[in-house]
N, C-alpha and C positions, 0 to 999 in steps of 0.2 A: 247403726249404719256405719260401715267402715269407709272412711274417707282417705285412707292412706294411699290408695292407688290413683287418686286424682292429682292432676298437675295444679300448680298455683293458679294458672290462668283459668282452669276449669272450676276451681274452688271459688275464685272471684266472680265468675259468671253465675255459679250456683247461688252465691250470696246475693247478687243483684236480683236474680229471679225470685229468691225467697223474700227479699225486701219488697219487691213489687207485688207479690202475691199477698203478703201481710197487709200492705196498704189497701189493696182492693178489698180484702175481707173486712178490714176495719170500717171502710166506707159502707159496705153492705150491712154490717152489724149496727152501725149508727142509724142507717135508714130504718132497719127493723125496730130498733129501740124507739125511735121517734114515732113510728106508726103505732107501736104498743102504748106509748105514753099518751098519744093523741086519743086513742080509743078510751083509755082510762079517764082522761080529762072530760071527754064528751059524756061518759057515763054519769059523771057527777055534775054535768051542766056547765063545764068550763071549756075554754079553748086552751090549747097548749100554751099560747102566749100569756094568758091570764096566770097560769101557774108558774111559768118561767120568770115572768117579770116580778111576781110577788108583790108585797106591799111596798108603797113608797117609803123611802127613808124618812124618819122623823127629823125635823129640823129644830134646832135650838132657837129659843126666843132670843132676840138681840138684847144684849145687856144695856141697861139704862146708862145714858151719858152722865158722867159725874164731873168731868173736867173739860173746860173749853178754852182754847187759845183766846187771849183778850182782843186781838186785832184780826184774827182769821177764824171766823165761826165754823169753817169747814174742818178745822183741826179739833177733834174731840177724842176723849179717852174715857172708857168705862171704869178705869181703876183696876181692871183685871188683866192678867197677862203681862207681857213685857211693856215697859214704859216706852212710849214713842220718843223719837229723837227730840222733838220740840219740848217735851217734858224734861228730858235729861238736860237740854240746853238751859231751860228755865231754872232748874235746880243748880246747875253749874254756875249761874250768875249769882247764886246765893239767895234766890227768892224762894219763899215758902210755897209749897204745893197748894196750900189752902187758898191762896189768892186766885187760883184757877177753878176752884170748886163752884159748881152751879146748882147743886142739889141741897 
């Protein structure tokens, strides 16, 4: 296609028309794909949502609490990951971590 005879304005309009057409076709293609996937899912006894949602993510078991603040029982730490601020403060006072151990 030779576009050299088009003006800039005509080319911009052509571009807009092409973009609009592409968007419309993508929507149609998405609908067709969804219908096909639904048919395949139903053939195997599933809904499309069953297949799209997949299996629930596995969750990790919560780590056992190994350290607890002596005056605030809500402050706990498993000993894994970064040390909480209250543990750092405790150690900064020169106190041993073992004093907080509960296991």
